[in-house]
C-alpha positions as CSV (number, residue, x, y, z in Angstrom):
1,X,54.3,-57.2,104.5
2,X,57.1,-54.7,104.6
3,X,57.6,-52.8,107.8
4,X,59.7,-49.9,109.4
5,X,63.6,-50.9,109.7
6,X,63.1,-48.4,113.3
7,X,59.8,-51.3,114.9
8,X,61.0,-52.2,118.1
9,X,60.2,-55.6,118.8
10,X,59.6,-56.7,122.2
11,X,62.0,-59.8,123.6
12,X,61.0,-62.6,126.7
13,X,62.9,-63.4,128.8
14,X,61.8,-66.7,129.1
15,X,61.4,-67.3,125.8
16,X,65.1,-65.7,124.9
17,X,66.6,-68.6,127.1
18,X,65.5,-71.2,123.8
19,X,67.6,-69.0,121.7
20,X,71.5,-70.2,121.6
21,X,73.2,-67.1,120.5
22,X,75.2,-67.0,117.6
23,X,79.0,-66.7,117.4
24,X,79.9,-63.5,115.0
25,X,81.1,-66.1,112.3
26,X,77.8,-67.4,112.2
27,X,75.7,-64.1,112.2
28,X,78.5,-62.9,109.4
29,X,77.0,-65.9,107.4
30,X,73.2,-64.5,108.2
31,X,74.3,-61.6,106.6
32,X,75.7,-62.6,103.6
33,X,73.3,-65.0,103.1
34,X,70.4,-62.5,102.8
35,X,72.8,-59.4,101.2
36,X,73.0,-62.0,98.5
37,X,70.0,-63.6,98.5
38,X,66.8,-61.8,96.6
39,X,64.4,-63.6,99.3
40,X,63.0,-61.3,101.5
41,X,63.8,-62.4,105.5
42,X,60.6,-63.0,107.5
43,X,60.4,-62.0,111.2
44,X,57.9,-63.9,113.2
45,X,56.3,-62.8,116.4
46,X,53.3,-63.5,118.9
47,X,52.0,-60.8,120.9
48,X,54.6,-58.3,119.7
49,X,57.4,-60.6,121.2
50,X,60.6,-62.3,119.3
51,X,60.1,-65.9,119.1
52,X,62.9,-67.5,117.3
53,X,64.3,-64.8,115.2
54,X,65.8,-61.6,117.1
55,X,69.5,-62.4,115.6
56,X,68.3,-62.6,112.1
57,X,66.0,-59.2,113.2
58,X,69.2,-57.6,114.6
59,X,71.2,-58.0,111.3
60,X,68.6,-56.4,109.0
61,X,68.2,-53.7,111.3
62,X,72.0,-53.3,111.7
63,X,72.9,-53.5,108.2
64,X,69.2,-52.2,106.4
65,X,67.9,-55.1,105.2
66,X,64.2,-54.8,103.9
67,X,62.6,-57.9,105.8
68,X,58.6,-58.8,106.8
69,X,56.7,-59.6,109.3
70,X,55.0,-62.8,110.2
71,X,52.5,-62.4,113.3
72,X,51.4,-66.0,114.8
73,X,49.1,-67.2,116.9
74,X,49.2,-68.7,119.6
75,X,46.9,-69.7,122.7
76,X,49.5,-68.5,125.9
77,X,52.6,-68.6,126.4
78,X,53.4,-72.4,126.6
79,X,52.4,-72.8,123.2
80,X,54.9,-70.3,122.0
81,X,57.3,-72.2,123.9
82,X,56.9,-75.4,122.4
83,X,57.1,-73.4,118.7
84,X,60.8,-72.5,119.8
85,X,61.6,-75.1,121.3
86,X,60.6,-77.1,117.9
87,X,62.5,-74.5,115.6
88,X,65.7,-74.5,117.8
89,X,65.9,-78.3,117.6
90,X,65.7,-78.2,113.7
91,X,69.6,-76.5,113.6
92,X,72.6,-78.3,112.8
93,X,74.8,-75.7,114.6
94,X,73.1,-76.8,118.6
95,X,75.7,-77.4,121.5
96,X,75.3,-80.7,122.5
97,X,74.1,-79.1,125.9
98,X,71.7,-76.1,124.6
99,X,69.9,-79.0,122.9
100,X,69.9,-81.3,125.8
101,X,68.1,-78.2,127.3
102,X,65.5,-77.8,124.3
103,X,64.6,-81.4,124.5
104,X,63.9,-80.9,128.6
105,X,62.3,-78.0,128.1
106,X,60.0,-78.9,124.8
107,X,59.1,-81.9,127.2
108,X,58.3,-79.7,130.0
109,X,55.5,-77.3,128.0
110,X,54.1,-80.2,126.4
111,X,53.1,-81.3,129.9
112,X,51.7,-78.1,131.4
113,X,49.7,-78.2,128.2
114,X,48.6,-81.6,128.2
115,X,44.6,-81.5,129.4
116,X,45.6,-84.8,131.2
117,X,48.9,-83.4,133.0
118,X,47.6,-84.3,136.6
119,X,47.9,-87.7,135.3
120,X,50.8,-90.2,136.6
121,X,51.5,-91.6,133.2
122,X,51.3,-88.2,131.0
123,X,54.7,-88.1,131.6
124,X,55.7,-91.4,130.8
125,X,53.3,-91.0,127.4
126,X,54.7,-87.6,126.4
127,X,59.0,-88.9,127.2
128,X,57.5,-91.9,124.7
129,X,56.5,-90.1,121.8
130,X,59.6,-87.5,122.1
131,X,62.0,-90.3,122.2
132,X,60.4,-91.8,118.9
133,X,60.9,-88.3,117.1
134,X,64.7,-87.6,118.6
135,X,65.8,-91.7,118.3
136,X,66.5,-91.6,121.7
137,X,65.1,-93.3,125.0
138,X,62.2,-91.9,126.6
139,X,64.7,-91.9,129.9
140,X,66.7,-89.6,128.5
141,X,64.3,-87.4,127.4
142,X,63.0,-87.2,131.1
143,X,66.7,-87.0,132.1
144,X,67.2,-84.0,130.2
145,X,63.7,-82.2,131.5
146,X,65.7,-82.7,134.6
147,X,69.0,-81.1,133.6
148,X,66.7,-78.3,132.1
149,X,65.0,-77.7,135.0
150,X,68.6,-77.0,136.4
151,X,69.8,-74.7,134.5
152,X,66.6,-72.5,134.7
153,X,67.2,-72.1,138.2
154,X,70.8,-71.1,137.6
155,X,69.5,-69.2,134.9
156,X,67.5,-67.3,137.2
157,X,70.6,-66.3,139.8
158,X,73.0,-65.6,136.4
159,X,72.2,-65.3,133.4
160,X,75.7,-65.2,131.8
161,X,76.9,-68.7,133.7
162,X,73.9,-70.1,132.4
163,X,74.6,-69.5,128.7
164,X,77.9,-70.2,129.5
165,X,77.5,-73.3,130.7
166,X,74.8,-74.4,128.0
167,X,77.4,-73.5,125.4
168,X,80.4,-75.3,126.2
169,X,82.4,-72.6,127.2
170,X,82.4,-74.2,130.6
171,X,82.3,-77.7,131.2
172,X,80.0,-79.7,133.9
173,X,78.5,-83.3,134.3
174,X,74.7,-83.7,134.7
175,X,75.2,-85.1,138.2
176,X,77.2,-81.4,139.4
177,X,74.4,-79.3,137.2
178,X,72.0,-80.8,139.8
179,X,74.4,-79.7,142.7
180,X,75.1,-76.6,142.0
181,X,71.0,-76.0,141.3
182,X,70.6,-76.8,144.5
183,X,72.8,-74.4,146.3
184,X,71.4,-71.1,148.0
185,X,70.9,-68.3,145.4
186,X,73.8,-66.4,146.8
187,X,75.9,-69.2,146.7
188,X,75.7,-69.7,142.5
189,X,75.9,-66.0,142.7
190,X,79.3,-66.5,144.1
191,X,80.3,-69.7,141.6
192,X,78.6,-67.8,138.8
193,X,81.9,-65.1,139.4
194,X,84.4,-66.9,140.1
195,X,83.9,-69.1,137.5
196,X,83.3,-66.1,134.5
197,X,85.8,-63.6,136.4
198,X,88.7,-66.7,136.7
199,X,87.7,-68.0,132.9
200,X,86.9,-71.5,135.2
201,X,86.6,-73.9,131.9
202,X,85.7,-77.2,134.3
203,X,82.7,-77.4,137.3
204,X,83.4,-79.9,139.1
205,X,82.0,-81.0,142.7
206,X,85.1,-80.3,144.3
207,X,85.5,-76.9,143.1
208,X,81.4,-76.2,143.7
209,X,82.5,-77.2,147.6
210,X,85.2,-75.0,147.7
211,X,83.3,-72.5,146.1
212,X,80.6,-72.2,148.5
213,X,82.8,-72.9,151.5
214,X,85.0,-69.9,150.3
215,X,81.8,-67.9,149.5
216,X,81.1,-67.9,153.2
217,X,84.4,-67.3,154.5
218,X,84.0,-64.0,152.4
219,X,80.6,-63.2,154.0
220,X,82.4,-63.7,157.6
221,X,85.4,-61.4,157.7
222,X,87.4,-59.3,155.8
223,X,90.2,-61.2,153.9
224,X,93.3,-58.9,152.9
225,X,94.3,-59.6,149.5
226,X,97.8,-61.3,149.8
227,X,95.3,-64.0,152.0
228,X,92.4,-64.1,149.2
229,X,95.4,-65.0,146.8
230,X,96.8,-67.5,148.6
231,X,93.7,-69.0,149.9
232,X,92.5,-68.8,146.1
233,X,95.3,-70.5,145.3
234,X,95.8,-73.2,147.6
235,X,91.7,-73.7,147.2
236,X,92.4,-74.0,143.4
237,X,95.5,-77.0,143.2
238,X,93.4,-78.6,146.0
239,X,90.8,-79.0,143.3
240,X,92.7,-80.6,140.1
241,X,93.5,-84.1,141.3
242,X,95.9,-84.6,137.9
243,X,98.7,-82.1,136.7
244,X,97.5,-79.8,133.7
245,X,98.9,-77.5,131.4
246,X,98.1,-73.9,132.8
247,X,99.6,-71.1,131.0
248,X,99.1,-68.7,133.7
249,X,100.6,-70.5,136.5
250,X,104.0,-69.1,136.0
251,X,102.3,-65.8,136.0
252,X,99.8,-66.4,139.2
253,X,102.9,-67.9,141.1
254,X,105.1,-64.3,140.2
255,X,102.3,-62.6,141.3
256,X,102.3,-64.4,144.6
257,X,106.0,-64.0,144.2
258,X,105.6,-59.9,144.3
259,X,103.4,-59.5,146.4
260,X,106.5,-61.0,149.2
261,X,108.7,-58.4,147.5
262,X,106.8,-56.1,148.0
263,X,106.2,-56.6,151.8
264,X,110.3,-57.0,152.2
265,X,110.9,-54.2,150.2
266,X,108.7,-51.6,152.9
267,X,110.1,-53.5,155.9
268,X,113.4,-52.7,155.1
269,X,112.1,-49.3,154.4
270,X,110.7,-48.7,157.4
271,X,113.5,-50.5,159.4
272,X,115.1,-48.0,162.2
273,X,118.3,-49.2,160.9
274,X,117.8,-48.2,157.2
275,X,119.1,-45.0,157.5
276,X,122.6,-46.4,158.9
277,X,123.4,-48.7,156.2
278,X,127.0,-48.8,154.4
279,X,128.1,-46.8,151.7
280,X,128.2,-50.5,150.2
281,X,124.7,-51.8,151.2
282,X,123.6,-48.6,149.9
283,X,124.7,-48.7,146.1
284,X,124.2,-52.5,145.7
285,X,120.7,-51.5,147.3
286,X,120.5,-48.9,144.5
287,X,121.7,-51.5,141.4
288,X,119.5,-53.8,142.3
289,X,116.1,-51.5,142.3
290,X,117.5,-50.0,139.3
291,X,117.5,-53.6,137.9
292,X,114.2,-54.6,139.3
293,X,112.9,-51.0,137.8
294,X,113.8,-51.3,134.4
295,X,112.7,-55.3,134.6
296,X,109.0,-54.0,135.9
297,X,109.1,-51.3,132.7
298,X,110.4,-54.1,130.0
299,X,107.2,-56.7,131.6
300,X,104.3,-53.9,131.4
301,X,105.2,-52.2,127.9
302,X,104.8,-56.1,126.7
303,X,101.5,-56.6,128.5
304,X,100.5,-53.4,127.1
305,X,101.5,-54.0,123.9
306,X,99.2,-57.4,123.8
307,X,96.3,-55.6,124.9
308,X,96.8,-53.7,122.2
309,X,96.6,-56.3,119.9
């Protein structure tokens, strides 16, 4: 039936984890598909919760596209989750990591729903059934289950980091995902902050260990901005075993150098001999400072222009 576009459907956080967020191009394709089609979009819900159509719903509401509601019936949350996993796994635009996560979670939900879930062979029988459906080994299905449970631990502490890992924006091996999930909640949060703030594209075991160590150092005693930069630069340099192109390398080096300049300028200015310098030294310093001021203004203008693009 047609419904009011102002209807507010609830989002279940656990079900929402099972939905790979579409990018802007995919959102636009959804919009174009239904604007150009005479077909009415159908939003499937369960107990007033979204199942797998929340982004379609968002497009319909934002662009005033008429839609209809289909209320599905499930005995419990787990059966609804199995349905969502099944729907999502039919999509061909899933990232590799999201596909692993959905396979692992579907396996977990099916085992939980099984009447004989306490039997030792239930997991193996479930994995065997899913392996035939997915054209992979039963061992791989169970491996993905371990992976998905580790992702859920990270989701609990930092949804942003978990999404970033599942979307492939930051690469991480299966083993390191497990290692990350075994950390204390505050350590996971510290790593999440570093990955997101510094746009880290690969989490290695060395990175995890260094970030955990760094988080404990930060909690023990305050560190100056300059010391923090020096330690972080040193830490990141130790992580990379092979030379790798870094577009920010020269800028990071300059930032470190500028700190040294500021310190030297302040030391000279505060020196007891500053008022006693000769005219020659005074004019030379003024000339150099003017050149520095011009260079600083020039690069600041470039940065402002780039931000406005």
